[in-house]
N, C-alpha and C positions, 0 to 999 in steps of 0.2 A: 572596862568600858572602851578604852582606846583600841583594844584588840577587836572588839565587836564592830567598831566603826571602820576599822581597816578592812575586816572581812566584807562588810557591807559595800565599801567603796570598790573592792576588787570585783565583787559580785555584780555591782551596778555597771562597771566598765565592761565586763564580759557581756552582760545582757544588751547594753547599748550597741556594742560592736556587732553583735549578732543581728541586731535590727537594721543595720545599714544595708541599703539596697545596692545592687550593682551600679546604678547610676550615681549614687552618693559616693561610693568608693572610687568610681572613675573621675568624678569631679574633684575629689580630694587629691587625686594623683596628677592633676593638671599643674604643670610648673608655670612659674611666672613668665618665662620667655614665651611659652605657648600663648598665654593670654595677651602678651604684648604683640606677638605675631598676628593673632587674630584681629586685634585693633588696627594694626598697620594695614593689613589686607583690606579690612572694611573701609578704612579711610582712603586708601589708594584706589579701590574699585569705585568708590563714590566720586572721586575726582575725575576718573575716566568716564563715568556714566553721565556726569553733569554736562548738559548741553551737547550730548553726543550727536544730535541731529540738528543743531543750531544752524550750521552752515549747510548749504546745498552740497551734494556731491559735486566735485569738480571734474575737470576734463579727464585726468588720469584714473580717477575712481570709476567714472562712467565707462571708460575704456576697459577696465578690469571687469566690471560687472557685465558689460556686453560680451566680452570673451567668455566669461564664466557661464553665461547663459547659452552659449553656442552648443548645439548637440554634438555628441560623439559621432564619428572620430574627428570631425572638423575642429573640435575644441583644441586638440593638440597642435594642429597646424596653425591656429591663431596664436597660441601661446608662444610658439617658437619665434615669432617675429616681434615680440615685445622686447623693449630695452631692458636687458638684465632679468627677464622674466623666467623663473623656473616654475614648474607646474603645481607644486604642492599647495601654495597659497590660493591659486586659481581653483583648484579642486575643492578646497575648503569653502571658499566663497560660493562656489556652485552649490554645495550642500546647504549652506545657510539660506541661499535664495530659494532653493527647493523646499526647505522646511518653513521659512518665515515670510516668504513673499518678496516683493520687488522694491520696497521702500528704502529710504535713507538709512534708517537704523538697522534694518536687516542686512543691507549691503556692508555696513561697517561692523557688524556683530562679531565676525571672526577676528578682526584686528583688535577689537575691544577685549575679547576673551584672551588672546595672546598677550596683550599688554598687561592684563590683570595677572596672568600666570608668571610674567616676568618678575613681578614683585616677590612671589613665593619662591621662585627658583633662585633669585638673588640671595635670599636667606639660606637656601640649601647649599649653594656654592660657597658662601661665606663660611658656613659651618664645616663644609667638606675641606676647604683649603686652609682655613685658619684654626680649625678645631676650637672655635670660640663663638658661642651663641651671640655675644654682644656685637661682634663684627657683623654677623649675618643680619641681626635686627637693625643695626644702624644703617647698613647698606640698603636693606629692604625699605627702610623709611625714606632714605634719600632718593631711591628710585621711585617710590610712590609719589613724591612731590616733584619729580623732574618734569618741567614743562615740555621739553623736547619729546620725552617718552609718552607723556599724556597726549600731545598733539598727534603722534603717529599711532596711538591706541584708538584714535577717533578718525582714522583715515583708512579707507578700504584699499590698502596696498600691502605689499609683503614685508614691510619694514619691522613691524612688531613681531612677526614670525621670525625674522632674522635674529632679532635680539633674543628671543626665546630659545631658538635652536643653538645659538652661540653659547648661552649659559648651559644648556643641556649637554652640549659637547664637552665643556670643561668639567662638569659634574661627572659625566661618564668616564672621561679620561682619568680624573684623579682617583676615582674608585678603583679602576683597573690598575693604575700605577701603584697604589698603596696595597691593594689586596692581591693583585696578580693572579686572579682566578679565571678559569676559562669562561665562566658565565659573564664575568664583568667585561672581558674583551669582546665577547659576542654582542653584548649590549652596546659597547663602544662602536663596533662595526655598523650596527643598525643606526646609531645616532649619526655617524659620518654620512651614511647614505641619505638620511632624512635632511641633514644640513645642506648637502649639495643640491637636493631637490627643492630646498627652500630658498637658498640664496647662494649664488656662485662664489661670492667673496668669502664665504665661510671655509673655503679650501685653505685660506691663510692659517686658520686655526690648526688644521692637521699638519701643515708644514712646520709651524711653530712648535707643536707638541713633539714632532719627530726630532727636531734639532735639540730641544730641551732634554729629551730622554737620552740621546747619545751623549750630550755634554755632561749630564748628571752622572752617568755610569763611568765615563772617562775620568771624571773628578774623583769618584769613589775608588776606582781601580788604582789611580795614582796614589791616593792616600794609603791604600792597602798594599803598596809595593807590588802592584800588578799581580795580586794573588789569583791563582787559577780558579778558586772558588768564586771570587767576585766576578771574574771575567766570564765564568760559566753562567752565573745568574744574569749578568748584563746581556750576554748573547741571547739567552732565553727570553728575557722580557722585550728586548728590541725586536726579536723575531716575531713575538706575539703581537706587538704593536703593528709591525709591518703587515702581518697577515690580516689583522682586523682592518687596517686602513685600506689595503688593497681590496679586501672583500667589499667594503663600503663603496669604493670607487668603481668596482666592477658592476655593482648594482646600478650605479649612476651612468655607466657607459652607454647603454641603449639610448637614453635621452640625449646625452652629449652628441652622439652620432646623428641623431635625428635633428637636433637643433643647430648643428654645425652649418646648415644651409641658410640660416637666418641672416638678418642684416648685420654687417660688421662695420659699416661706415655710416654714421648717422648724419653727417653733413654739417655738424656744428663746428664753430671754431674751437680747436683743441685748447684745453687749459694751459696756462703759462707754466714755466718751470716751478717746481715746488721748493719752497725755502722754509726756514724756521718761522719767520714772521707769519707766513700763510698757514703753517701747521698750528701755530698758536691761535690764529683767527678761527680755524676750524674747531678748535677746542672751545673758543668763546661761543660759537654757534651752538655746539652740543650742550654746553653747561650753562650758558646764560641767555640763549635764544636771541643772539644777534641776528640781523637780517641775513637770510639765505644768500649765498653766492657773494657775500660782501667782501670787499678788499680789506686787507689789514688796516685797522684804524684805532684811534685812541678813544676809548670810552671807559671812564674811571669805574663806574658802577658795574658794567659788564665784565671788565677785567678783574674787579674784586671778586665777583661771584666765581669766576673761572679760576683765578690764581689761588684762592683759598682752597678749593678742591684739589688742585694740582699739588700744592704744597703739602696738604694732608696726605695725598697719595704717596709722595716721596717719603714722608715720615713712616707711613704704614708699610711701605715696601722694605725699608731698612730694618724696621723692627721685626717684621716677619722673617727676613733672612737671618737676622741675628738669632732668632729663636728656632732656626733650622727648618723653616718652611720654604724649601728651595723652589717648590712648584709655583709660588706666587710670582716668579719671574714671568710666567706665562701671561699673567694679568697685566704686567708692565710692558712686555715686548709686543703683545698683540695689537693694541690700539695704534701705535705709530706705524707698524708694519701694514695693517689694514689700510691706513690712509695712503701710504706710499703705493701699494698695489692698486688700490681703487683709482688713485690719481693717474697712475701710468695707464691703466686700462682705458680711462676716459680720453687720454691723449691719443692712444692708438686707435680707438673707435670714433674719434672726433665727436665725443659726447660732452655735454656741459656738466660741470661739477655740481654735485649736490651732497651736502653733508649726511643726508639720510642714508646714503649708501653704506656708511660705516657706523650705523646705529648700534650694531652689536658690540662695538668697543665701549660704549657709554657705561653700561653697568659694571664693566671691569674697572673703570676709573673710580666709580663710587665704592666698589669693594675695597680697593686700596686705601681710599680716603677714610672709609669706615675703620680700617685697621689703625690708621693714625689717630682717629678720634678715640677709639677704644683704649689705645695705649696712653694718650694724654689724659683721658678721663680717669683711668686706673691710677696713674701716678698722682694726679691732683687729689683724688679721693683718698688715696693711701696717706698723703701728707695731711690733708685737712681733717680726715675722720678718724685718725689714730686714737684720739682721746675721747671720742664720743661714745655714749651708750648705744647698744645695738638697735633698740627701737628708734631712738632719735636719729641714728645714722641712716636707717632705712627711710624714715620720713623725709629727711633732708635730701637723700639721693633721689627719691621719687619726685620731689619738688624741682630739683635741679634738672632732671630728665625732662619734665614737663616744660620748664622754661626754655631749655635748649630746643625742644621740638617746635614750640611756638615761634621761637626766634628764627629757626631754619625756614619755616613756612613763610614768615614775614620777609626773610632775606630773598625768597624766590617769588614774592608776590607780584613783582612787575612782569616777569615772563608769564606767570599764570594768567594775569589779566589779559595779556596780549593773545594768549591761546583762546580764552573764553569769549573775548570780544571779536575774534576773527580778524585781528589787525596785523598778525605776524606774517602768515603765508595766506594771502587772501584767495578765497576759492570763488570761482564764477558761480553766479546764481542761476543755474539751469532750472532749478525748481520754480523760481519766480517767472522766468521766461516761459516755461512750459504752461504755467497757469494763465499767463496773459495771452499767449498764442491760442490756447485751447478755447478761451472764452471770446476771442475776437476774430478768429479766422473764418473764412467763408467755406462752403462745401467744396468749391473747386480750387481752393488754395493749395499751393505746393510750397515746401519749406526747404530752402537751400542753405548750405553751410560750406565753408572752405576747408574743412578739416577732413580727416580720414573717415573711412566708412563706418567705424565704430564710434569714436569720440565726437564726431560731428552731430550725433543725434542726441545731444543732452536733453533737449525738449521731449524727444520721443521716448527717452528712458523714463521720464516722469509721467508722461501721458502716452501710453503705448498705442493708443488709437491714431496718433499722429505719424507713426512709423511708416505705414504704407505710402504716405504722401511726402516723405522727406527724401532729400537727395543731396549728394555731395558734389560740388562743382569744381573742387580744387584737389586733385591728387598731387602727390609730390612733384616738385619741379621748381623753377625759379619764380621769384616774386612777381614777375610780370604776368604769369599765367592767370592769376586771380583778376587782375585789372582787365585783361582782355576778355575774360568770361563775363565780368560785370558789365563791360561796355557793349558786348555783342550778344549776350544771352537773350533768348526770346521770352523774357519774363511776361507772365500774364498779369492782368489788372489786380488780381488778389494774391499774388505770390509774396513770399516773405524771404528775407535774407538775414542770416545771423553772422556777425563778425566780432572780433575782439575790440576792446577799447584801450588805447587807440590801436587801430590796425597798423601793424608794423610793415605791411606789404605796400610798397610804393615803387613808382618808376624812377628813372633818373632825374626827372624834374621835380620829384618830391610829391607827386600826386598819389593819394591813397585811395583804396577802395571806398572808404567812408566818404571821401570828397566826391567821388564819382556818383555814388548813390544819392547823396544829399543834393548834388547838382541836377540829378535826374528827376527830382520831384518826390523822392521817397520821404516818408515820415519815419520817426524812430522813437523807441522807448529804451532807456538805459536801465540795465540791471548790473549787479556787481560783476565787473570784469567782462561783460558782453553787451552788445548793442543789437537790438532787434529792429530791422527795417521792414516796413510794410507800405503798400500803396493805399491811398484813400479811395473809396471809403472801406473801412473794415465792416465785417458783418456781425460784430458782437452786439450784445444787448446790455 
């Protein structure tokens, strides 16, 4: 009887396994980390999609959209004069506008896609550098919740692309470093070229990787008593790295030569000397969403959000080095190096400092912090779960992971609220101004602004029919130019004027363009960040 039952059981198992469809077998092969990764991706994409078009496109976004809409070959001439503007992002925005139209969401769609891919690529870099799925998943989750990265996933500028290409560079380099195959170095060369066409400051990564590679092989050669075999391998890999890097740079040279005639002095007061306090404040902006361009200050909550991540990053770096993952030094050295290089570039170019220039450094800090969390979690769990049954151990682990995830989201709730409420980096409401002007203007109205020929047409971007009647009355020059134009321009009875709130343009006596317009009998309507002046009566209904 027992023998018959055993034969029946074996026969039943065979039959059941034969009935499994390819889909069932594929689902059974999905590992837990893949399920967690999918959940993190869905969560992070939802955070980036939420209120994507809540704020109007602001000045810089409209400037990029306007340049992206320029026909070839004038397109490239326009890009070259942008501050730090490389063409890859503009080309992608151009494609999005051609496919999906002219609106707020369509203009930001490329940044949203790049920001979403940053989450996945963070996981891949964590897996590649640490050989640990837990590190990749934790880092991907931290990136998915990062308010700074979410904000720039919702802005039509090249910063999300810079973060994406920085991670792609590290992934490609590590594969080439570990496998040392020709195809991997070819991929690295392509990624170097893409990075330079995406954001100039990503050149810092190539320099860091070169120094690391030379230092790594010198260290190995010294340990091996300067063995000829080791020196031969070192020379071969360094040569392949140089060949790949030079190939990527050569692909970039045509654009570099073309863009060299662009603006090199932007006329802003240069940033002050960089010190440790200011570098820490830059980290506070990146990790805790302190006000942009803020001076070093004491804010207990913001410092806590920042220093927790930095402390975990230090622990993660030490643990990874002890375990022989020397390439994690790249993740530690690159962020401060990028800050120093970007700060110096702004000093030379007389450009104002903005933390978004070094956004590519942010996922690297989260990767190191994730290594620290994974190590601390493994030690804690090894101590607490040693005597637990396997099923109970898994259940407790799942509950603990859930509690920590919810706690991390709550820890970052303040910065997230500022992003979604539009109170962190306030964007001008050109959309509201465009709607008001289009419903109130007269057939003979003209629309004047004091900005450049692209970004001054924020209202025309949203209502293209206004473009033929818009004009810019203030090209670069000193602050008195605008006042003189406002005082002497032959405005018609139905003309409009758009200025900032408050207008920073004033003469030596403190008189502003706003004061001149209001004293001249103009009426106005305020929108977020801008003021629309018009003469009575309007022609709206």
